[in-house]
N, C-alpha and C positions, 0 to 999 in steps of 0.2 A: 250449811244449816238449811233445813227445810221446814216448812210449816206443815201441819197436818190438817185438821178439820177447821172449817169456818161456818158460821151461822149466817146464811143469806138473809134471813129475816132481820137479824140484828143489824147487818150491814145496810140493808135498805132503809131501816127506820132510824139509824144513827149514822148517816153517811158522813157528816162532817168529822165526827170522832174517828170513824174507821178509816177515813182517808189518811189521817195522821199515822195510824197504826200500819196501814198498808205501805205508806212511804218508808217507815222504819224497816219493815220486813223486806221490802225490795232493796233497800240500801245494804242489808247484811246477808240476805239469803243467797243460795247458790243458783245459778242460771238453770232454767228448766223446771223450776219449782211449780207445784200446783196446790191450790187450796180446794180441798174437797168439800162440796156443799151438801152431799147426802140428800139430794133432791128427791130421789125415789121415783117421782112421776111428775109430769107437767099437766096431767089430766086433773082438772078441778074436782071432779067427782071422786076419783081415786084418792086424792089428797084429803077430801072431807071424810070418806069412809075409813081411812087409816089414821085420822086425827094427826096429820102431819104439820098443821099450823102454817100460817102465812099464806100468801096468794102467789099465783104464777107471776103476777106483776111484781111482787116483792122480789122474787128470784131474778127476774129480768133486770130490775133496778140494781140489784146487788152485783150483777155481772159487769155492769158499766164501769164502776170505779176500779174494779179489779183489772179489767182489760186496759183501762186508761193508764193506770199507775203501773201495773205489772207488765204491760205490753212492751215496755222498753227492752231493747235487745242488746245483748253483749255477744259479740262474735256470731250474730245471726240467731241467737237463741233467746226467746222471751224470758224475762226474769221470773214472773209469776202469772199463772193463768188459772181461771176457775175450772173446776171439774165437777161433773154431775156426780 
């Protein structure tokens, strides 16, 4: 099983709830899974011009629990990592 997209702004703003969801995903997904954030750009001005929502800091905050929870390895392969 693999996950598809994730919303980094939701993760950053609801970290307690998403930690529980991430723990469940990591328990059942296949090693080497990625959660695509669809960031498009880390440039604040580009984000504003394209109405992408959220801040660069929100994205950074979302990466932390995914790395922490999903970074556990099985046979050397991480369970779940964030992807731009």
